[in-house]
C-alpha positions as CSV (number, residue, x, y, z in Angstrom):
1,M,21.6,19.6,-10.0
2,L,17.9,19.2,-9.9
3,M,16.8,15.6,-11.6
4,S,14.2,15.8,-13.8
5,N,11.2,13.5,-13.9
6,R,10.5,13.9,-17.5
7,D,10.1,10.8,-19.9
8,R,11.1,9.1,-16.8
9,I,9.1,6.0,-15.4
10,A,7.3,6.0,-12.3
11,R,7.0,3.4,-9.2
12,L,3.4,3.7,-8.0
13,H,1.5,1.8,-4.8
14,Y,-2.1,0.9,-6.3
15,M,-5.0,2.0,-3.5
16,P,-8.7,2.5,-4.2
17,Y,-9.4,5.3,-5.9
18,S,-5.7,6.8,-5.8
19,F,-2.4,5.8,-5.9
20,R,1.0,6.7,-3.9
21,V,4.6,7.5,-5.8
22,L,7.1,5.5,-4.3
23,Q,9.2,6.5,-7.0
24,A,9.4,9.4,-8.4
25,G,8.1,9.8,-12.4
26,D,6.2,11.1,-15.2
27,H,4.6,7.9,-16.4
28,V,4.0,4.4,-15.8
29,L,3.8,1.4,-18.5
30,C,0.3,-0.3,-19.4
31,A,1.0,-4.0,-18.2
32,V,-1.4,-5.3,-20.6
33,T,-0.1,-3.0,-24.1
34,G,3.3,-1.6,-23.0
35,R,2.0,1.9,-24.1
36,K,3.0,5.3,-22.0
37,I,0.3,6.9,-19.5
38,A,1.0,9.7,-18.2
39,L,0.3,10.1,-14.2
40,E,-2.4,12.6,-14.7
41,D,-4.1,10.5,-17.3
42,L,-4.0,7.5,-15.3
43,R,-7.5,6.4,-14.9
44,Y,-7.0,2.1,-14.7
45,W,-5.0,0.0,-12.4
46,S,-5.4,-3.4,-10.5
47,I,-4.8,-3.2,-6.9
48,A,-4.8,-6.7,-6.4
49,R,-1.7,-6.9,-8.8
50,Q,-0.5,-3.4,-9.1
51,E,-0.7,-2.7,-12.4
52,P,-1.6,0.4,-14.4
53,Y,-4.0,-0.2,-17.6
54,A,-4.1,2.4,-20.5
55,S,-8.2,1.9,-20.7
56,A,-10.9,-0.1,-19.8
57,E,-10.5,-2.5,-22.4
58,A,-6.7,-3.1,-21.4
59,S,-8.4,-3.9,-17.5
60,V,-10.9,-6.6,-18.9
61,Q,-8.1,-8.0,-20.7
62,A,-5.8,-8.5,-17.7
63,E,-8.7,-9.6,-15.8
64,R,-9.8,-12.4,-18.0
65,A,-6.2,-12.9,-18.0
66,A,-6.1,-13.4,-14.5
67,K,-9.1,-16.0,-14.9
68,R,-11.2,-13.6,-12.8
69,I,-14.1,-13.0,-15.5
70,P,-14.8,-15.8,-18.0
């Protein structure tokens, strides 16, 4: 029986300009908001913290929380 990747959280390795799928799935969860992000819509992440973000604003919030931006 084939396993479906629908409604499964993927595990990714974030790199500059791309990511590699380590565990199949169709979405990840934003590290700041907890919102589902479809892999085809994923645009923002932190390489250093290996975290995905739902928006640029969420990315900035995470950077501020990590004390990287005043």
